[in-house]
Backbone as a chain_set.jsonl record, in Angstrom:
{"seq": "XXXXXXXXXXXXXXXXXXXXXXXXXXXXXXXXXXXXXXXXXXXXXXXXXXXXXXXXXXXXXXXXXXXXXXXXXXXXXXXXXXXXXXXXXXXXXXXXXXXXXXXXXXXXXXXXXXXXXXXXXXXXXXXXXXXXXXXXXXXXXXXXXXXXXXXXXXXXXXXXXXXXXXXXXXXXXXXXXXXXXXXXXXXXXXXXXXXXXXXXXXXXXXXXXXXXXXXXXXXXXXXXXXX", "coords": {"N": [[50.199, 36.137, -42.908], [47.899, 33.556, -42.301], [45.217, 32.533, -41.01], [43.671, 29.477, -39.405], [40.593, 28.987, -38.783], [37.985, 31.138, -37.98], [37.892, 30.731, -35.115], [40.888, 29.715, -34.929], [41.833, 32.422, -35.516], [40.103, 34.155, -33.364], [41.739, 33.282, -31.163], [44.3, 33.913, -31.586], [43.843, 36.648, -31.894], [42.528, 37.487, -29.606], [45.215, 37.14, -27.632], [46.248, 39.364, -28.132], [44.501, 41.253, -26.867], [44.797, 40.699, -24.385], [45.609, 42.283, -21.855], [43.425, 44.004, -21.311], [41.791, 42.385, -19.812], [39.945, 41.431, -16.767], [39.189, 44.008, -16.103], [36.226, 46.48, -16.617], [34.53, 44.961, -18.878], [33.131, 44.594, -21.824], [32.069, 42.847, -24.56], [31.553, 42.943, -28.059], [30.624, 41.094, -30.671], [30.704, 41.181, -34.056], [28.13, 40.687, -36.276], [28.212, 38.413, -39.429], [30.323, 36.583, -38.998], [32.361, 38.294, -37.415], [31.348, 37.321, -34.886], [31.813, 34.606, -34.047], [35.184, 34.943, -33.645], [34.937, 36.785, -31.578], [33.698, 35.064, -29.856], [35.739, 33.928, -28.952], [37.707, 35.483, -28.364], [35.901, 36.809, -25.815], [36.05, 34.442, -24.488], [38.726, 34.08, -23.544], [38.916, 36.693, -21.956], [37.19, 36.368, -20.568], [35.13, 37.487, -20.131], [31.54, 39.307, -20.483], [29.88, 38.514, -23.815], [27.999, 39.853, -26.258], [26.013, 40.258, -29.201], [26.309, 42.01, -32.201], [24.773, 43.832, -34.751], [25.8, 45.09, -38.13], [25.711, 45.916, -41.491], [26.642, 46.094, -44.616], [26.344, 48.409, -47.289], [25.356, 47.4, -50.599], [25.794, 48.293, -53.872], [23.988, 47.179, -56.071], [25.301, 44.902, -58.78], [27.619, 46.05, -58.853], [30.975, 46.139, -57.474], [31.682, 47.974, -55.678], [31.709, 49.142, -52.427], [29.277, 51.176, -50.306], [28.527, 52.209, -48.111], [27.32, 51.47, -44.706], [25.007, 50.024, -42.534], [23.674, 50.381, -39.09], [22.698, 48.409, -36.06], [20.841, 50.362, -34.046], [20.298, 52.77, -35.75], [22.319, 53.684, -37.103], [24.229, 54.931, -40.06], [26.284, 54.981, -42.325], [27.659, 56.422, -44.602], [30.054, 56.322, -47.554], [31.87, 59.124, -48.918], [33.338, 59.03, -51.193], [32.9, 56.807, -52.433], [30.559, 57.55, -53.402], [30.602, 59.699, -55.034], [32.459, 58.527, -56.84], [30.963, 56.802, -58.149], [28.862, 58.805, -59.215], [26.541, 58.57, -57.644], [23.686, 60.144, -56.127], [22.646, 61.1, -53.001], [20.436, 60.692, -51.897], [19.51, 58.622, -53.197], [21.572, 56.987, -52.484], [20.545, 56.618, -49.719], [18.319, 55.77, -49.57], [18.962, 52.854, -50.566], [19.844, 52.134, -48.242], [18.251, 52.518, -45.87], [16.531, 49.907, -47.208], [18.731, 48.064, -46.401], [18.633, 48.487, -43.577], [16.239, 47.452, -43.073], [16.895, 44.807, -42.543], [18.719, 44.311, -41.201], [17.736, 44.923, -38.546], [15.867, 42.572, -38.506], [17.38, 40.72, -38.442], [18.677, 41.672, -36.149], [16.617, 40.481, -34.474], [16.347, 37.762, -34.509], [18.508, 36.576, -33.553], [19.469, 38.13, -31.26], [17.175, 39.201, -30.414], [15.71, 40.932, -28.334], [16.578, 44.201, -26.765], [18.721, 46.919, -27.158], [21.969, 45.825, -25.571], [23.238, 47.469, -22.642], [25.68, 49.731, -22.812], [27.25, 51.877, -21.598], [29.551, 53.178, -19.798], [31.257, 51.197, -19.544], [34.508, 49.284, -20.572], [34.281, 48.76, -24.092], [35.178, 45.927, -26.53], [34.81, 45.805, -29.632], [34.096, 43.421, -31.906], [35.344, 41.74, -35.334], [35.943, 39.789, -37.924], [37.233, 40.427, -40.167], [38.616, 43.369, -41.726], [38.013, 45.155, -44.552], [36.954, 47.88, -46.185], [36.199, 49.298, -44.196], [33.463, 49.818, -43.181], [31.381, 48.897, -42.086], [32.298, 48.264, -39.952], [32.5, 51.204, -38.837], [30.027, 52.472, -38.886], [28.902, 50.478, -36.696], [30.645, 51.575, -34.792], [30.13, 54.306, -34.719], [27.505, 54.528, -33.712], [27.687, 52.961, -31.194], [29.532, 55.0, -29.82], [27.768, 56.891, -29.0], [26.38, 55.62, -26.619], [28.109, 56.075, -24.652], [30.523, 54.698, -24.238], [33.05, 53.677, -21.426], [35.822, 53.215, -22.92], [36.237, 52.848, -26.098], [37.069, 50.075, -28.318], [38.226, 48.741, -30.984], [38.521, 45.574, -32.461], [40.39, 43.135, -34.408], [41.198, 40.448, -36.693], [42.735, 40.531, -39.007], [43.767, 42.949, -41.301], [43.053, 46.132, -44.017], [45.49, 48.511, -44.479], [43.691, 50.985, -45.473], [41.39, 50.774, -44.305], [41.756, 50.122, -41.924], [42.83, 52.962, -41.267], [40.896, 54.771, -41.672], [39.338, 53.43, -39.482], [40.061, 54.532, -37.403], [39.798, 57.342, -36.254], [37.188, 56.797, -35.045], [37.284, 54.763, -32.795], [38.815, 54.304, -29.265], [40.887, 52.883, -29.078], [42.509, 50.999, -31.693], [43.401, 47.174, -32.661], [45.137, 45.351, -34.45], [45.892, 41.989, -35.571], [46.898, 41.305, -38.164], [48.007, 42.867, -41.011], [47.259, 43.482, -44.336], [47.64, 44.895, -47.023], [46.999, 44.293, -49.532], [44.282, 42.877, -49.598], [41.137, 42.3, -50.755], [39.122, 40.874, -50.012], [37.857, 39.741, -46.646], [37.726, 36.697, -47.157], [40.075, 35.892, -47.715], [41.976, 36.123, -46.394], [41.91, 33.524, -44.843], [41.593, 29.879, -44.275], [39.547, 28.521, -43.562], [36.245, 29.713, -44.391], [33.636, 29.541, -44.179], [29.933, 30.142, -44.413], [28.104, 31.366, -41.874], [25.582, 30.066, -40.042], [22.244, 31.251, -38.609], [21.77, 29.547, -36.297], [23.831, 28.492, -35.253], [25.261, 30.908, -34.593], [23.463, 31.833, -32.574], [24.012, 29.728, -30.646], [26.834, 30.159, -29.765], [25.958, 32.545, -28.497], [24.459, 31.427, -26.237], [26.698, 29.443, -25.185], [28.281, 31.268, -24.371], [27.256, 32.295, -22.339], [27.342, 30.496, -20.269], [29.02, 28.965, -16.963], [32.522, 30.049, -16.566], [34.833, 27.852, -17.668], [38.026, 26.731, -16.241], [40.646, 26.992, -18.182], [43.536, 27.191, -20.091], [45.196, 30.059, -21.332], [46.725, 32.018, -23.34], [49.402, 33.848, -22.584], [50.925, 36.482, -23.296], [54.022, 38.654, -24.486], [54.756, 39.315, -25.697], [53.457, 41.673, -27.614], [53.005, 41.762, -30.947], [51.455, 42.213, -34.187], [49.294, 45.026, -35.366], [48.834, 48.221, -33.98], [46.733, 50.971, -32.77]], "CA": [[49.62, 35.235, -41.937], [46.482, 33.165, -42.659], [44.045, 31.803, -40.144], [43.157, 28.392, -40.156], [39.122, 29.681, -39.435], [37.845, 32.323, -36.817], [38.174, 30.129, -34.055], [42.246, 30.441, -34.698], [41.932, 33.918, -35.51], [40.217, 34.954, -32.252], [42.409, 33.249, -30.219], [45.101, 35.05, -32.046], [43.25, 38.219, -31.5], [42.56, 37.222, -27.884], [46.469, 37.102, -26.909], [46.793, 40.986, -28.217], [43.756, 41.858, -25.879], [44.558, 40.36, -22.583], [45.552, 43.582, -20.951], [41.537, 44.575, -21.161], [41.258, 41.6, -18.703], [39.798, 42.149, -15.368], [38.342, 45.341, -16.299], [34.576, 46.396, -16.673], [34.853, 45.465, -20.234], [31.964, 43.986, -22.908], [32.768, 42.289, -25.939], [30.187, 42.533, -28.831], [31.06, 40.348, -32.083], [29.846, 41.591, -35.158], [27.376, 39.392, -37.195], [28.334, 36.966, -38.505], [31.683, 36.311, -38.648], [32.573, 38.497, -36.224], [30.751, 36.701, -33.114], [32.774, 33.506, -33.846], [36.243, 35.707, -33.363], [34.499, 37.359, -30.331], [33.198, 34.195, -28.736], [37.255, 33.148, -28.264], [37.957, 37.13, -27.326], [35.449, 36.614, -24.668], [36.116, 33.384, -23.283], [40.083, 34.432, -22.583], [39.238, 38.027, -21.362], [36.34, 36.005, -18.927], [33.962, 38.902, -20.376], [30.479, 38.772, -21.261], [29.561, 38.238, -24.918], [26.849, 39.873, -27.399], [26.533, 40.132, -30.754], [25.994, 43.316, -32.998], [24.371, 43.909, -36.514], [25.616, 46.29, -38.797], [25.487, 45.285, -42.87], [27.488, 46.669, -45.93], [25.563, 48.893, -48.307], [26.198, 47.484, -51.193], [25.293, 48.89, -55.626], [23.483, 45.623, -57.272], [25.579, 44.423, -59.946], [28.884, 46.653, -58.502], [31.748, 45.669, -56.208], [31.709, 49.253, -54.604], [30.751, 49.419, -50.773], [28.787, 52.448, -50.268], [28.525, 52.617, -46.948], [26.828, 50.348, -44.121], [23.887, 50.646, -41.569], [24.139, 49.194, -38.117], [21.381, 48.803, -35.304], [20.647, 51.799, -33.232], [19.782, 53.877, -36.213], [23.688, 54.044, -37.28], [24.46, 55.108, -41.116], [28.008, 55.304, -42.85], [28.022, 56.847, -45.82], [31.02, 56.989, -48.182], [31.256, 59.767, -50.034], [34.218, 59.386, -52.064], [32.302, 55.724, -53.446], [29.408, 58.218, -53.766], [31.151, 60.467, -55.901], [33.019, 57.988, -57.871], [29.859, 56.279, -58.904], [28.267, 59.594, -59.7], [25.488, 58.428, -57.439], [23.003, 61.28, -55.811], [23.157, 60.758, -51.874], [19.382, 60.37, -51.683], [19.389, 57.356, -53.753], [22.282, 55.722, -51.363], [19.997, 56.341, -48.472], [17.093, 54.729, -50.116], [19.533, 51.51, -50.171], [20.194, 52.04, -46.919], [17.003, 51.991, -45.827], [16.202, 48.399, -47.178], [19.597, 47.505, -45.559], [18.01, 48.797, -42.129], [15.12, 46.822, -42.454], [17.145, 43.722, -42.485], [18.981, 44.761, -39.573], [16.014, 44.777, -37.758], [15.259, 41.479, -38.822], [19.107, 39.798, -37.961], [18.66, 41.296, -34.59], [15.372, 39.779, -33.57], [16.658, 36.369, -35.148], [19.942, 36.521, -33.112], [19.264, 38.09, -29.637], [15.629, 39.159, -29.895], [15.993, 41.929, -27.413], [16.991, 45.272, -26.939], [20.492, 46.506, -27.167], [22.624, 45.673, -24.431], [23.668, 48.807, -22.315], [27.41, 49.506, -22.861], [27.451, 52.988, -21.158], [30.526, 52.931, -18.485], [32.313, 49.979, -19.685], [35.338, 49.042, -21.947], [33.493, 47.919, -25.14], [35.696, 45.702, -27.213], [34.023, 45.245, -31.039], [35.193, 42.458, -33.008], [34.799, 41.688, -36.316], [36.359, 38.756, -38.549], [38.178, 41.106, -40.981], [37.961, 44.851, -42.071], [38.645, 45.98, -45.836], [36.63, 49.008, -46.682], [35.99, 49.685, -42.562], [32.386, 50.476, -43.395], [30.374, 48.029, -41.025], [32.773, 48.812, -38.216], [32.397, 52.313, -39.045], [28.3, 52.485, -39.059], [28.804, 50.25, -35.157], [31.466, 52.314, -33.81], [29.207, 55.723, -34.505], [26.434, 54.374, -32.84], [27.918, 52.666, -30.176], [30.05, 55.947, -29.346], [26.242, 57.563, -28.6], [26.205, 54.954, -25.053], [29.097, 56.898, -23.937], [31.145, 54.105, -22.943], [33.95, 54.186, -21.101], [36.721, 53.071, -23.768], [35.669, 52.334, -27.404], [37.891, 49.847, -28.764], [38.304, 47.825, -32.099], [39.495, 44.65, -32.677], [40.229, 42.533, -35.816], [42.599, 39.376, -37.006], [43.041, 41.269, -40.356], [42.735, 44.339, -42.413], [44.041, 46.876, -44.735], [45.458, 50.024, -44.171], [42.976, 51.889, -45.722], [40.071, 50.373, -43.979], [42.038, 50.718, -40.334], [42.92, 54.407, -41.024], [39.301, 55.001, -41.806], [37.969, 53.685, -38.426], [40.798, 54.815, -36.003], [39.196, 58.378, -35.496], [35.711, 56.47, -34.272], [37.453, 54.156, -31.493], [39.77, 55.312, -28.149], [42.151, 52.176, -29.806], [42.235, 49.757, -32.963], [44.049, 46.322, -32.664], [44.647, 44.039, -35.756], [46.969, 40.838, -35.597], [47.771, 41.413, -39.125], [47.733, 44.242, -41.917], [47.359, 43.022, -45.73], [47.663, 46.155, -48.075], [46.473, 44.4, -51.092], [43.253, 42.389, -49.197], [40.044, 42.515, -51.549], [37.941, 40.185, -49.471], [38.407, 38.817, -45.791], [37.882, 35.415, -47.35], [41.667, 35.772, -48.325], [42.896, 35.565, -44.896], [41.408, 32.29, -43.862], [41.751, 28.651, -44.992], [38.161, 28.024, -43.781], [35.721, 30.866, -43.543], [32.303, 29.343, -44.427], [29.302, 31.418, -43.732], [27.88, 31.074, -40.393], [23.887, 30.097, -39.781], [21.595, 31.849, -37.14], [21.015, 28.788, -35.322], [25.113, 28.802, -34.82], [25.468, 32.294, -33.997], [22.92, 31.616, -31.246], [24.254, 28.821, -29.513], [27.545, 30.619, -29.661], [25.548, 33.117, -27.228], [24.356, 30.785, -25.21], [27.227, 29.013, -24.909], [29.015, 32.475, -24.119], [26.572, 32.549, -20.666], [27.569, 29.482, -19.114], [29.845, 29.293, -16.095], [33.884, 29.548, -17.327], [35.221, 26.467, -17.378], [39.568, 26.878, -16.19], [41.627, 26.653, -19.345], [45.194, 28.004, -19.861], [45.022, 31.244, -21.646], [48.109, 32.264, -23.849], [50.152, 34.969, -22.052], [51.859, 36.946, -24.353], [54.742, 39.219, -23.761], [55.123, 39.855, -27.398], [51.706, 41.687, -28.527], [53.212, 41.851, -32.245], [50.511, 42.846, -34.868], [49.51, 46.251, -35.315], [47.635, 48.931, -33.359], [46.791, 52.611, -33.11]], "C": [[48.48, 35.013, -42.444], [45.891, 32.168, -41.377], [43.386, 30.726, -40.07], [41.139, 28.675, -39.86], [39.107, 30.778, -38.386], [38.3, 31.946, -35.72], [39.886, 30.449, -33.694], [42.301, 31.864, -34.525], [41.482, 34.786, -33.985], [41.029, 34.562, -31.199], [43.523, 34.349, -30.275], [44.939, 36.471, -31.705], [43.339, 38.426, -30.069], [43.692, 37.76, -27.122], [46.704, 39.107, -27.412], [45.975, 41.545, -27.207], [43.526, 41.241, -24.648], [45.047, 41.414, -22.023], [44.012, 44.364, -20.991], [41.248, 43.641, -19.988], [41.22, 41.761, -17.633], [39.364, 42.961, -15.054], [36.741, 45.143, -16.693], [34.472, 46.742, -18.198], [33.391, 44.275, -20.904], [32.438, 43.859, -24.076], [31.658, 41.703, -27.219], [30.75, 42.054, -30.511], [29.595, 41.036, -32.93], [29.768, 40.699, -35.934], [27.667, 39.336, -38.537], [29.356, 36.474, -38.047], [32.607, 36.497, -37.129], [32.282, 38.016, -35.045], [31.5, 35.203, -33.175], [34.119, 34.05, -33.334], [35.878, 35.998, -32.017], [34.832, 36.259, -29.339], [34.955, 33.831, -27.685], [37.61, 34.277, -27.344], [37.621, 37.012, -25.818], [35.827, 35.736, -23.653], [37.872, 33.661, -22.687], [40.156, 35.556, -21.852], [38.347, 37.46, -20.105], [35.223, 37.564, -18.96], [32.675, 38.634, -21.132], [30.242, 38.86, -23.141], [28.159, 38.624, -25.521], [27.043, 39.992, -28.52], [25.782, 41.73, -31.093], [25.869, 43.384, -34.203], [24.639, 45.448, -36.885], [26.051, 45.466, -40.266], [25.882, 46.598, -43.926], [25.721, 47.319, -46.982], [25.765, 49.055, -49.744], [25.107, 47.745, -52.752], [24.924, 47.174, -55.881], [24.345, 45.925, -58.755], [27.249, 45.221, -59.24], [29.625, 46.187, -57.722], [31.851, 46.892, -54.738], [31.236, 49.529, -53.366], [30.284, 51.013, -50.315], [28.792, 52.968, -48.79], [27.937, 51.63, -45.462], [25.689, 51.028, -42.965], [24.11, 49.486, -39.992], [22.855, 49.903, -37.199], [21.45, 49.789, -34.491], [20.672, 52.584, -34.274], [21.05, 54.489, -37.181], [23.227, 53.761, -38.988], [25.846, 55.801, -41.449], [27.667, 55.376, -43.855], [29.691, 57.028, -46.565], [30.817, 57.613, -48.916], [32.047, 60.09, -50.872], [33.8, 58.249, -52.625], [31.105, 56.412, -53.933], [29.462, 58.787, -55.505], [31.561, 59.928, -57.245], [32.197, 57.194, -58.32], [28.872, 57.339, -59.371], [26.255, 59.135, -58.991], [24.845, 59.28, -56.224], [22.925, 60.344, -53.797], [21.697, 59.875, -50.987], [19.179, 59.091, -52.32], [20.286, 56.36, -52.937], [21.444, 55.266, -50.082], [19.002, 55.49, -48.691], [17.629, 52.874, -50.119], [19.398, 51.144, -48.515], [19.142, 51.891, -46.065], [16.679, 50.535, -45.826], [17.273, 47.773, -46.651], [19.216, 47.02, -43.992], [16.981, 47.654, -41.814], [15.763, 45.305, -42.161], [18.11, 43.311, -41.318], [18.551, 44.148, -38.838], [15.782, 43.105, -37.405], [16.391, 40.82, -38.518], [18.908, 40.331, -36.325], [17.842, 40.368, -33.655], [15.927, 38.334, -34.15], [18.05, 35.555, -33.854], [19.539, 37.076, -31.542], [17.836, 38.322, -28.892], [15.122, 39.94, -28.749], [16.492, 43.476, -27.747], [18.712, 45.573, -26.875], [20.892, 46.485, -26.199], [23.121, 47.151, -24.429], [25.28, 48.68, -22.125], [27.937, 51.278, -22.057], [28.675, 52.627, -19.721], [31.454, 51.989, -18.596], [33.096, 49.763, -20.939], [34.333, 48.073, -22.691], [34.656, 47.888, -26.337], [34.713, 45.046, -28.437], [34.923, 44.637, -31.657], [34.505, 41.897, -33.823], [36.094, 40.892, -37.231], [37.77, 39.34, -39.514], [37.744, 42.522, -41.133], [38.687, 45.13, -43.711], [38.54, 47.562, -45.857], [36.496, 49.944, -44.961], [34.174, 50.286, -42.621], [31.355, 49.798, -42.323], [30.989, 48.284, -39.63], [32.285, 50.448, -38.036], [30.772, 52.547, -38.115], [28.547, 51.831, -36.877], [29.393, 51.285, -34.237], [30.394, 53.744, -33.55], [27.953, 55.373, -33.577], [26.681, 53.76, -31.32], [28.961, 54.144, -29.155], [28.98, 56.723, -28.304], [26.011, 56.944, -26.974], [27.184, 55.592, -24.381], [29.902, 55.319, -22.995], [32.831, 54.773, -22.381], [35.528, 54.476, -21.663], [35.581, 52.104, -24.979], [36.824, 51.192, -28.102], [37.883, 48.855, -29.911], [38.859, 46.806, -32.184], [39.903, 43.769, -33.629], [41.474, 41.549, -35.994], [43.287, 39.674, -37.954], [42.344, 42.424, -40.76], [43.51, 44.803, -43.24], [44.297, 48.027, -44.226], [44.649, 51.041, -44.438], [41.579, 51.776, -44.761], [40.835, 50.864, -42.044], [42.38, 52.163, -40.292], [41.563, 55.073, -40.874], [38.919, 54.847, -40.19], [38.833, 54.141, -37.108], [40.318, 56.139, -35.392], [37.446, 57.784, -34.791], [36.125, 55.754, -33.066], [38.818, 54.871, -30.711], [41.005, 54.099, -28.792], [41.461, 51.15, -30.886], [43.448, 48.512, -32.772], [43.667, 45.745, -33.641], [46.148, 43.184, -35.651], [47.749, 41.056, -36.93], [47.025, 42.57, -40.154], [48.052, 43.2, -43.583], [46.73, 44.082, -46.197], [46.698, 45.714, -49.07], [44.702, 43.472, -50.774], [42.234, 42.604, -49.749], [38.994, 42.023, -50.498], [38.461, 39.759, -48.121], [38.653, 37.508, -45.957], [39.545, 34.937, -47.658], [42.511, 35.5, -47.55], [43.301, 34.302, -44.251], [41.089, 30.898, -44.674], [40.285, 28.383, -44.95], [37.18, 29.306, -43.354], [34.572, 30.576, -44.4], [31.076, 30.36, -43.411], [28.713, 30.261, -42.371], [25.97, 31.035, -39.86], [23.304, 30.908, -38.68], [21.686, 30.772, -36.285], [23.018, 28.531, -34.4], [24.939, 29.522, -33.896], [24.476, 31.807, -32.658], [23.378, 30.524, -30.377], [25.569, 29.433, -29.384], [27.149, 32.102, -28.406], [25.154, 32.462, -26.0], [25.45, 29.952, -24.695], [28.257, 29.99, -23.764], [28.904, 32.625, -22.541], [26.86, 31.529, -19.636], [28.726, 29.649, -18.334], [31.434, 29.379, -16.727], [34.388, 28.764, -16.715], [36.845, 26.754, -17.258], [39.844, 26.338, -17.31], [42.643, 27.818, -19.196], [44.581, 28.884, -21.269], [46.457, 31.653, -22.118], [48.397, 33.898, -23.288], [50.97, 35.386, -23.143], [52.796, 37.741, -24.06], [55.114, 40.097, -25.2], [54.036, 39.935, -28.3], [52.151, 41.363, -29.793], [52.197, 42.623, -32.596], [50.76, 44.005, -35.076], [48.208, 47.049, -34.102], [47.96, 50.247, -33.223], [45.806, 52.951, -32.188]], "O": [[47.873, 35.916, -43.02], [46.391, 31.089, -41.06], [42.319, 30.779, -40.682], [40.429, 28.516, -40.853], [40.158, 31.27, -37.975], [39.127, 32.67, -35.165], [40.281, 31.091, -32.721], [42.753, 32.42, -33.524], [42.134, 35.713, -33.504], [41.141, 35.347, -30.258], [43.722, 35.286, -29.501], [45.803, 37.255, -31.311], [44.004, 39.265, -29.462], [43.543, 38.574, -26.212], [47.42, 39.858, -26.75], [46.548, 42.384, -26.513], [42.486, 41.196, -23.991], [44.39, 41.29, -20.989], [43.893, 45.488, -20.502], [40.461, 44.068, -19.143], [42.227, 42.223, -17.095], [38.998, 43.09, -13.885], [36.161, 44.095, -16.978], [34.382, 47.833, -18.76], [32.91, 43.327, -20.284], [33.176, 44.687, -24.61], [31.141, 40.594, -27.352], [31.222, 42.854, -31.318], [28.402, 41.259, -32.722], [30.671, 39.98, -36.364], [27.352, 40.4, -39.071], [29.466, 35.975, -36.927], [33.144, 35.76, -36.302], [33.014, 38.312, -34.101], [31.724, 34.719, -32.065], [34.327, 33.49, -32.257], [36.559, 35.414, -31.175], [35.671, 36.246, -28.438], [35.218, 33.622, -26.501], [37.777, 34.25, -26.125], [38.405, 37.055, -24.87], [35.943, 35.947, -22.446], [38.167, 33.441, -21.512], [41.131, 35.732, -21.121], [38.539, 37.825, -18.945], [34.79, 38.324, -18.094], [32.614, 37.942, -22.149], [30.903, 39.838, -23.491], [27.211, 37.857, -25.35], [28.17, 39.865, -28.999], [24.973, 42.361, -30.412], [26.813, 43.017, -34.903], [24.175, 46.495, -36.434], [26.7, 44.426, -40.155], [25.451, 47.751, -43.917], [24.605, 46.841, -47.189], [26.138, 50.094, -50.288], [23.911, 47.453, -52.757], [25.703, 46.223, -55.821], [24.145, 46.827, -59.568], [28.117, 44.353, -59.328], [28.973, 45.558, -56.888], [31.998, 46.782, -53.52], [30.234, 50.241, -53.296], [31.119, 51.871, -50.027], [29.076, 54.126, -48.486], [28.765, 50.72, -45.445], [25.585, 52.213, -42.651], [24.515, 48.329, -39.89], [22.274, 50.986, -37.278], [22.629, 50.036, -34.238], [21.243, 53.599, -33.874], [20.914, 55.5, -37.871], [22.395, 52.938, -39.368], [26.337, 56.83, -40.986], [27.236, 54.326, -44.332], [30.455, 57.86, -46.076], [29.936, 57.382, -49.744], [31.908, 61.157, -51.468], [34.278, 58.277, -53.759], [30.558, 55.901, -54.91], [28.858, 58.541, -56.549], [31.303, 60.397, -58.353], [32.744, 56.575, -59.233], [27.921, 56.859, -59.987], [25.182, 59.307, -59.569], [25.49, 59.15, -55.184], [23.159, 59.152, -53.598], [21.676, 59.03, -50.092], [18.422, 58.396, -51.642], [19.95, 55.198, -52.707], [21.472, 54.172, -49.518], [18.846, 54.487, -47.994], [16.927, 51.918, -49.79], [18.975, 50.172, -47.889], [19.223, 50.859, -45.398], [16.546, 49.909, -44.774], [16.938, 46.649, -46.278], [19.339, 45.948, -43.399], [16.842, 47.067, -40.741], [15.037, 44.58, -41.482], [18.19, 42.242, -40.712], [18.826, 43.016, -38.442], [15.581, 42.592, -36.304], [15.911, 39.761, -38.114], [18.974, 39.532, -35.39], [18.127, 39.769, -32.618], [14.997, 37.714, -33.634], [18.289, 34.392, -33.532], [19.319, 36.212, -30.693], [17.392, 38.032, -27.781], [14.08, 39.563, -28.213], [16.748, 43.839, -28.895], [19.632, 44.79, -26.641], [20.249, 47.221, -25.45], [23.362, 47.883, -25.388], [25.923, 47.83, -21.509], [29.117, 51.622, -22.136], [28.425, 51.827, -18.82], [32.411, 51.921, -17.825], [32.656, 49.946, -22.074], [33.765, 47.068, -22.266], [35.09, 48.857, -26.959], [34.017, 44.043, -28.281], [36.078, 44.95, -31.947], [33.364, 41.499, -33.591], [37.2, 41.432, -37.198], [38.908, 38.871, -39.56], [36.637, 42.881, -40.729], [39.903, 45.28, -43.831], [39.458, 48.361, -45.668], [36.738, 51.144, -44.825], [33.881, 51.274, -41.949], [30.51, 50.537, -41.816], [30.426, 48.453, -38.548], [31.693, 50.771, -37.006], [30.624, 52.739, -36.908], [28.376, 52.621, -35.948], [28.872, 51.756, -33.226], [29.986, 54.117, -32.45], [27.587, 56.177, -32.72], [25.937, 54.063, -30.387], [28.99, 54.138, -27.925], [29.234, 57.07, -27.15], [25.513, 57.698, -26.138], [26.94, 55.613, -23.175], [29.885, 54.986, -21.811], [33.484, 55.764, -22.709], [36.289, 55.364, -21.279], [34.703, 51.249, -24.863], [37.737, 51.899, -28.53], [37.304, 47.844, -29.515], [40.058, 46.952, -31.95], [38.783, 43.273, -33.51], [42.58, 41.806, -35.519], [44.441, 39.249, -38.01], [41.181, 42.827, -40.711], [44.591, 44.254, -43.45], [43.459, 48.619, -43.546], [44.757, 52.054, -43.747], [40.841, 52.747, -44.594], [40.409, 51.713, -41.261], [42.216, 52.678, -39.185], [41.283, 55.848, -39.96], [38.356, 55.76, -39.586], [38.363, 54.114, -35.971], [40.352, 56.236, -34.166], [36.736, 58.527, -34.112], [35.402, 56.003, -32.102], [39.613, 55.664, -31.215], [42.122, 54.59, -28.958], [40.324, 50.679, -30.919], [44.581, 48.993, -32.734], [42.504, 45.504, -33.967], [47.262, 43.707, -35.658], [48.979, 41.023, -36.956], [45.873, 43.001, -40.097], [48.966, 42.391, -43.741], [45.548, 44.335, -45.963], [45.768, 46.414, -49.47], [43.94, 43.448, -51.74], [41.901, 43.645, -49.183], [38.07, 42.768, -50.171], [39.613, 39.332, -48.206], [39.504, 36.94, -45.273], [39.984, 33.794, -47.778], [43.548, 34.859, -47.717], [44.265, 33.967, -43.563], [40.351, 30.921, -45.659], [39.691, 28.066, -45.98], [37.261, 29.843, -42.25], [34.433, 31.303, -45.383], [31.178, 30.964, -42.343], [28.833, 29.07, -42.085], [25.356, 31.995, -39.394], [24.081, 31.215, -37.776], [21.679, 31.212, -35.136], [23.222, 28.445, -33.189], [24.605, 29.251, -32.743], [25.109, 31.376, -31.693], [22.963, 30.568, -29.219], [25.715, 29.179, -28.188], [27.992, 32.536, -27.621], [25.466, 32.873, -24.882], [25.206, 29.616, -23.536], [28.791, 29.609, -22.722], [29.779, 32.904, -21.721], [26.673, 31.653, -18.426], [29.572, 30.413, -18.799], [31.544, 28.523, -17.605], [34.509, 28.733, -15.491], [37.228, 27.107, -18.374], [39.373, 25.232, -17.574], [42.648, 28.864, -18.548], [43.727, 28.457, -22.046], [47.355, 31.621, -21.278], [47.713, 34.885, -23.558], [51.637, 34.603, -23.819], [52.673, 37.837, -22.839], [55.602, 41.194, -25.467], [53.626, 39.179, -29.181], [51.596, 40.295, -30.05], [51.807, 43.542, -31.876], [51.914, 44.432, -35.085], [47.166, 46.603, -33.623], [49.071, 50.73, -33.439], [45.466, 54.126, -32.053]]}, "num_chains": 1, "name": "protein.A"}
């Protein structure tokens, strides 16, 4: 399965997440692309939408993902990747600090306020895809510390390895399409253009407007993959 764009992916994911509609739900979109997917989910569930920032830790000149850093002070390091590169953890944490600074900057550009309160709510964390699972791992670990009633991850597409990695950090994981050979999320999309800050901020503004009546796809066949 390929998705036309992130809006198409969001609508397909929303059909799987409809059982969460009507409760005390909060939807968080991982910046950048995850927010566009999450917008469709929040709209279908008639739930509040906010953004969450988590960034990969990459090694300059290498394809390996070392881990990720999240707002709220989250750091996830892939120990297998560190061993494979022979990279000392102290060096990896130095790279993480550099990314953490950019996380703070991006939070200020997109939200400009403190972290949304998630305690006691069902939190749906949404991204546009998952390969290594690092950015979701860092975000989930921080969100868990806010004591949500349930912590759920939803993605349109993911790899078996990445999904298995994040499963222990969430109460449930929902994925529309599992692609074992996927090396980059863009492979699952016809349109995977970058989303500028101004467009992301507009999505957040639109999400706060009164919900207009619209037909929501009610599916009795959830399909996809969940765990």
